[in-house]
N, C-alpha and C positions, 0 to 999 in steps of 0.2 A: 504493500500500500504506500501511497505517496503522502508524506507528512508535510507540514507547513514549510519548514526550512528547506526541504528538498524542492518543493514547488517554487520557493523564492529563488533558489540557485538555478533552477531550470529556466525561469523567466529571464534572469540575468544572462544566462548562457545563450538563450534565444536572441536577446538584444545584441549581445556581442557578435553572434553569428551573422545577423543581417548588417551590422555596422561594418564587419570585416569584408562583406561581399557586396556592399551597396553599389560600388562602381559597376560590377558585373550586371547587377539588376538594372541600373540606370541605362546601360548600353543596349538593353533589350528594347528600348523605346523605338518603335517603328517609324514614327514621324520625325523627319530630319531636323526640325527646329529645336533650339536649345531648351527643351522643357523635359528632358528625360530624367526626372527627379523622383521616380517611384521608389528606388532603393534608398535615396537620401531621405525622403519623407517617412518611409517605413522605419528606417534606422533611427531617425530623430524621435519618432513616436515611441518606439520600443525603448529608446534611451531614457525617455522621461520615466518610464516604469522602472527601469533598472536603477536609476538614481533614487527613486522613492523607496526602493526595496533594499538599499545598501545595508541598513542596520535593522531591518524589519524582523519581527518574530511573531509567532502566533500560530493559529490553526491554519489549515489549508484554505478554509473559507475566508479567513481574515486576510491572508496574504493575497488571495485572488481579488478581494474587494479593494485592497489598497492599490494593487496593480491596475485594476480597471479604472479607478479614479484618476490615477496619474496618466494613463493612456488617453482618457477622454480629454484631459486638459492639454496634453502634449500633442494631440492629433494634428497632423499636417497633411494637407492634400487629400484627395479622395481615397487614395490607398491607405493613408494613415487613419482616416476616419473609419473605413471599413474594418481595418485591423482593430481599432479600439472597440468597435461594436461587437466583433467576434469575442473579444476578451470580456466585454461587459456582460454579454449573455453567458459566457463561461462562468463568470463570478456569481451570477444569479443561480446558476445550476449547482454550484458547490456551497452555496450560502449555508452557514451553520455546521458544515462538516469539518471534523477534526482531521481525518485522513481520507484519501481518495482511492477507490478501487478502479479497475479498468472500466467498469460500467459507469461509474461516476464521471470519469474523464470523457467518455464517448457521449454520454447524455448531456453533459455540460457544454461540450463543443457544439452539440446539436442546437442548444438554445442560442449559442452565439451565431451560428449559421442562419437560424431563423431571424434573428434581430438584424443581421446584415442584409439579408434579402429584402426585408420589410422597409429598410431605410432607403433603398435604391428605387427610384421611381420606375425605371424600366430595366430590370436586371438582365444583363447580357451573359449568356453562357460562353465559356472559353476564357473566363477571367478568374480572378482570385475567388470570386463567389463559387464558381464551379469546383475549383480545387479544394476549397474548404468543405463544400457539401459532400463531394465524393470521399474525402478523407474521413468525414464523420460517418458516412454510411459504412465504410470499411471497418471503422473502429467499432461501431455497434454490432456488426456481424461477427467480429472477432471476440467481442465480449460475451456473446452467446456460447462460444466455444470454450473460452478460458477467461476468467475474470481478472487475471493477473494484469496489473497496471502497465508493466513494461511490454508485455505481449500486445496489449491493446494499443498502446501508443506507437509501437512498431508498425502495427497495421495502419494506423492513422498516417504515419509518415510515408509508408509505401503507397497507400491510396492517393495521397497528395501528389507524390512523384508520378504515378501512373496518369492521374488526371491532368497534370501539367503537360505531359508529353502529348496528350490528345487535344490540347487547346488550339494548335494550328488547324486541326480538322474542323473545329467549331467556328473559328474566326478566319475567313479567307485572307484578311490583311496580314495575319500572322504567318499563314502558310506561304504567301507570296514573298514575305520578307525573310522567311526561313528562320523564324524565332518562336520561342514560346512566350506566354504572357508574363510580363514583368512582375505584376503584383502576385501572381501565383508562384513564381519562382522565389520571390521574397518570403512568402509564407512558408515555402518548403525549407528555406534556410532556418527560419525561426523554429519550426517544428523539429527539425533535425538537431538544432542547438539544444532544445529542451530534452530531446532523447539522449543526448550525451550525458546529461546528469541522471536521468531516470535509469539508464542502463549501466553506465560506467562510473557514475558519480564524479564526472569531470566537467568543469565549467569551461566552455569554449573561450579561448583567449581572444582579446580584441587587439591583435597586432596588425595594424595597417601600414606600418612603416615600410618604406622601400628605399633601397640604396639608389642614389642618383650619381651617375658617372660624370666625372669632370673631364671635359674634352681635353683641356690643356692645363699644364701646371705653370705655364709661363704667365706670371702675374702682370707683367707689362702688357702683354698682348691682350689679356682679358680686360684690363683697365682701359686700354686704348679703344677697344671695340665698344666698351660700355659707355664711353663718352657720347656715342651716337644714338643710344637706345631710345631717347625721347624724340628723335627726329626721324619719324617713320613715314616714308613716301611709298616704298615698294613693299610687296607682300612677304617675300621669303628672305629670312635671315640665313645666309649660307656661310658656313665655316668649314674649312678643310686644311689638311696638311699634306704637302707634296714632298715625297722623298726625292731629292734632286738627282737627276741623271748627269753624271760627270761629263758626258759627251755633249750635253746641251750648253751652248755658249751664250744663249739669249739672256738678256738682262731681265730680272724679275720685275723691274719697273715697267717693262713693256706689258706685262700681265696687269699691273696696276692701272696703266692707261686704258687698257681694254675694258677692265671692270668698271672704271669710272664712266665709260660710255654706255654701259648697260645697267648701271645702278648707282647707289650712293653709299655713304658710310663705309668707304673702302679702307681697309687696313691691310698692308702687306709687310710682313717681317720675314727676313731671310738670313740664313748663314750658309756655310759651305755644304750642309747636309740636308736642310729642309727649307721649305717656304710655307709660312702660315698666312692664311687669308681669311678675312671677314668682309662680307659684302651684303648689302640689301639689294635685291633684284627681283624682277619678274621672270628672269631666265636662268635659274640655277643650273640647268643642264648645260647651257652654253658656257657658263663660268667654269664648270668642271672640265668641259672639253678643252677650253683654252689652257687650263692648268696642266693637262696631260702632256703638253709639248715639253714641259720642264721635268717630267719624271712621273713616277707612280703615285697614285693617291693612297695615303696611309690611313687617314681618317676623314670622314665626311659627316657633317651635321647640317640638316636643312630643317628649319622650323617656320611654320606659318605664323607670322606676327599678329595676325588678327586673332588667332586662337590664343597666343600668348597673352594678348591684351585682355581677352575675355577671362582667362584664368586669373590674371592679376586683379581684374575687377572683382571677380568672385572672392578671391582671397581678401581683398580690401573690405568687401561687404561682410565676410566672415569675421574679420578683425573688428569691424564696427559692432557686429552683433555681440562680440565678447565684452565690449566696453560697457561699463555700468550705464544702463539707460535710466532716464528720469522716471522715477516710480509714478505709476498711475494709481493714486489713492482713490478708493471708492468715495463717492459723494452722494448726498441726499438728492433724490429726484424732485427738484423744486420747479422746474420748467415743464411745459407741456410736451414739446417735441425736441429731439436731438438727433444728430447724425454721426455715424462712424463709417469711414471709408477705408479701403485697403489700396495702397498705391506705393510705388517705388520711384524715387527721384524727387529732389527738392522742388523742382518746378511744379510737378504734379501735386505734391503735398500742399504747396501754397495755393494752387488752384482750388482744391477741394476745401481747404480752410476758408478761402475767400468766399466760396459758395455756401458756407454755413456749417461745415463739418466741425464738430468739437474736437474730435481726434482722428488722425489719419494713421492707421497701422502700417508700418513699413513692410512691404511684401509685394509679391507678384509672381511672374514667371521665374522659375528656378529657385525661388525663395519664398515658399508658402508659409505664412504665419500660422502659429498653432491656434487651436481653439482657445487656449488660455490667454494668448495675446489679444484675441478679439474680445473675449470675456472681460479682461481687465479694462479695455477701452470703453466697453459698454458701461461697466460699473463706475467709470470715472466721468461719465457723461451725465450731467445733472438734469435728466429729463424723465418724465413718466412713461414716454414712449420713445424708443430709440430705433431709428431705421439704420440697418447695416447694409452697406453696399460692398460686396466682395470684389467685384470688377475683374473676376477671373473664374473660369469654369471649374478650376481645380481647388478653389477656396470656398465655394458655395457650401459644400457639405460641412466643412469645419465651422463655418459661420452658423449654420443651422443647429449645430450641437450646443450653441450657447443659449438657445431659446429656453430649454427646460432647466438650465443651470441658474438663470436669473429669476429671483423670486419677488423682488420689490419694484419691478418695472416691466413694461411690455417691450418685447423685442420683435421687430418685424424685419426679416431678411428679404431684401429685394434682390432677386437672383441675377444681378448684372454680370455679364460674362466678359466685358472688356472695359477699358478705361473710358473710351468715348461714350459707351452706354451709361456709365456711372455719372459722367459729367452732364449728359443730357437729362438724366433722371433728376439730378440736383437742380438744374435750371428750370425744370418743370414744377418744382415744389411751390405750392400756393399756401401761404400762411393763413389765408382766410378759409381754406377748404377743410373738410373733416379728414381725420386720419385715414379712414377707409378710402375716401375719394382720392387722396394724395397717393396712396399706395397703388391704386389703379392707374392714375394719370402719369405717375412717374415711370411705371413699367411700360406704359404705352409709348411714352417719349423715348425710352431706351430701345424699344422695339422698332422705332422708326429710323434708327441710326444704322448706317452701314459702316462697318469698321474695316479699315485696311491696316495691315501691319507689314513692315519691312524688316527682316532680320537676316541671319546667316545660317547656313547649314552646319550643324554640329557634327555631322558624320556623312560619309559616303552612303548613298541610298538610291533606290529606284522607287519613286512614289507617284501614283497617278499617271503612269506612263512616261514620267520624266526622269532622266538619269541625272543624279545630283552628286556633286563632289563637295567634300568638306570645304567650307569657306565660301561656297557660292552664295549669292544674295537671293533670298526668297521673298516673294510677294504673296501675301495671304489676304483673301477677301472673306470676311466673316468666318475666319478660321480655316477656310479651304485654300489649299495651295493652288495658286493660279499661274505663277510664273517663276522662272529661274533666270537670274541675270548676273552680271559681273560687277555692276556699279550700283550702289544703293541710292544715289541721287536719281539716276535714270530709272531705277525700279520704282521709286516713289512717284515720279512723274507719270510713268506708264500705268502704274496701278491706280492712281487717283483718277486719271482720265478714263480708265475703263469702268470706274465705279459711278461716274457722273451720268445722270440721266436728265430727261427733259424737265422733271420737277425739282431738280436740285437747286437749293437756295444758298446753302452754307457749306463751306469746306473748312475744316480745322486741321492744320498740320502741326503735330506735336513731335518735335525732334529730340533725340536722346543724347546721352552723355558722350557717345562716340562721334557725334556730328558737330562740326564747327559751325559757327554762325554764318560763315561764307557759304558753306555747303547747303545749309538750310535755306538761305536766301536764293541760292541757285535753283533749288527744288521749287521754291515758291514762284520764281520768275518763269520757269519752264511751264508750270501748271497755269499760271496767270495768262500766258500767251496762247494757251490751247483751249481754254474754256470760256464760256460766255462772260461778258463783262458784268452781267446782272448777278452773277454768283459772287457772294462775299467770301473772301478767303482770309483766314486768320492764321498767323504763324506764332507758335508758342514753344518756348524752351521748357520741355518737360523734365529733362535731365534723367530720363529713365534708362536703366541698363537693358541689355539684350536686344531691344528694338531700336533700330536707327530712326524709324519714323512710325508713328501711329497716326492714322488718317481717319477723320470723322467726316462722313458725307451725309447731309440731311436735305 
C-alpha cells in the first residue's frame, strides 16, 4: 500500500521527471510558431506541487489534497490546467484515506479523468485526455486482477504509453508531423516518475545541466568578436578555424577583404599554423568555401542570431521573473467594476492600464501566467465584479480556474484569444450599461476584430502544405498560418493588406520589442500606400516579445 510520505516523494519525482524532459515535450509542438511550451507549462505546474510538498507529512489523502491545491494555483497553460484537474479529482478520490491500494489509485485517477473531460468544452481524442483515460481504464482492469499498488500503477503507466503511441492515429496533424501528443507525453513522464518511487523507492533527479563546449580558448579572439555582438545586420554568426596549408602563399587579409564584402563584424586572426575567423553573413557556405583555399577546416560554428536573440530575450524574461515582484495585496471590493488583463510588453501594459485595467498580469505566448498570478491580480482589484481578459487561447483555462477560488467578489472571464481582441473589448466597455450587457457587448466587439500576427518559425516544419525553415517569418490571420516570408516588414504589409476588406475602418499596428521605430514606420508607410485613405491607421509601440507585429483590423 502507498503511504502519505511515499505519495509525497512520488509526486516530487513526477515533477522532477517532467522538468528534466520539458524540452523534449516542448519540441513535440507541431505548429512552427514559438509557442511550444507544453512541457514548460506542465513542468512549472508540477513544480508548484513539488515545492509545496518539500516538508509535507501526513496521510495519503492529506498529501494529495495539499498537492492538488498547489497544482491549481500553479497551473499554467491549458496543459497545466488539465494536469491540475487530473490531480484535483485524484485528491477527491483519496480524501480521508491513510494508505492507498491499487484500487484506490485507479479509482482516484478515474475521478481526475472525469473532472478533466468535464472542464474541456469540446474534448479532443488523441490528446492528454485520451492518454489519461486509457491509463485509468488499464489501471482499473489491473486492479480486478491484483490489488497491489505497484502492479496497478505499472498498468497505468503502460496504458498511458500505449495510448500515447496511438495519438497520431487519432489526430491527423500529429501523424503528418510524425509526432505524438505533447501533453500526453508529458503525462507519461510524470506517471513514470511516480512509478520510480512506488516500485524502486527512488526519486527521479532533476539534473538538467548540460556541458557547453567552448569553441576557442583564445581570449583575445572571443573578446574581439564580442565587440560586434550588438551590431547585428546579417542572420548567421559564422566562426571557424582553418589549419593552414604551408603550400598556400595567399595573404589571410585577402580572406578578410572577401568576408567584408559578404558580411560584417569580421575578425580574422592568424599565425603560422591556423587562421581564426568570425563573421556575420547571409552566406556562411561561401565564407567557408573561400577559407578552404588556405587549408582545412578544423572547427566550424554557425548560429542563427535571430534564434540567439530570442533565447537571450527569454533568459532576460526568466531573470525578471526571478526578481522580487511588487506584492499584490488583497483589497476590499469597494468599487462596482474592475478589470484585469494579461499582456507582455511595457507598451501593451500601458495601453491596457490607460483603458481602465487595474492590473495587467505579465504573460502571453511562451510565458503563460499561473492561475495564482491571475488570482492575486483579481484579489488586488478593489471591485465587486472583476472582468478578466486572458488575451491568449492558452491562458483562458487558467483564468477560468480563478472563478471558484474567489469568494468575496464576482469574476467574469471574457475569453479573449488575442491582444487586439482584448483591446477592442476594453474600448467597448460602457460604464452606464449593466454588467451583463457589458459582458455581451465587449465579447461582440472582440469578435468583430480580425487579428494578424507576424512572428518567426521556431523549428523546421511542413504545415498547411508549406515547407518552413527555422527562422522564416510567419504571417498568421486569426491564428491560421497564411504565409511564409523572409522579411517581417514585408510580411506585415502583405498580411495586413490581405486582411483588409470593403468594410474596414480601422487598422492598428502594434510593433514588438525586436522592431525598430524605423522598421515600424516603414511597415506603416507601405500599408498606408496600399489601402484606402478612408481607413484610419494607428501605429503603437507594444514592446511585446515573440511577435514582430500584431495587427488589428476592424
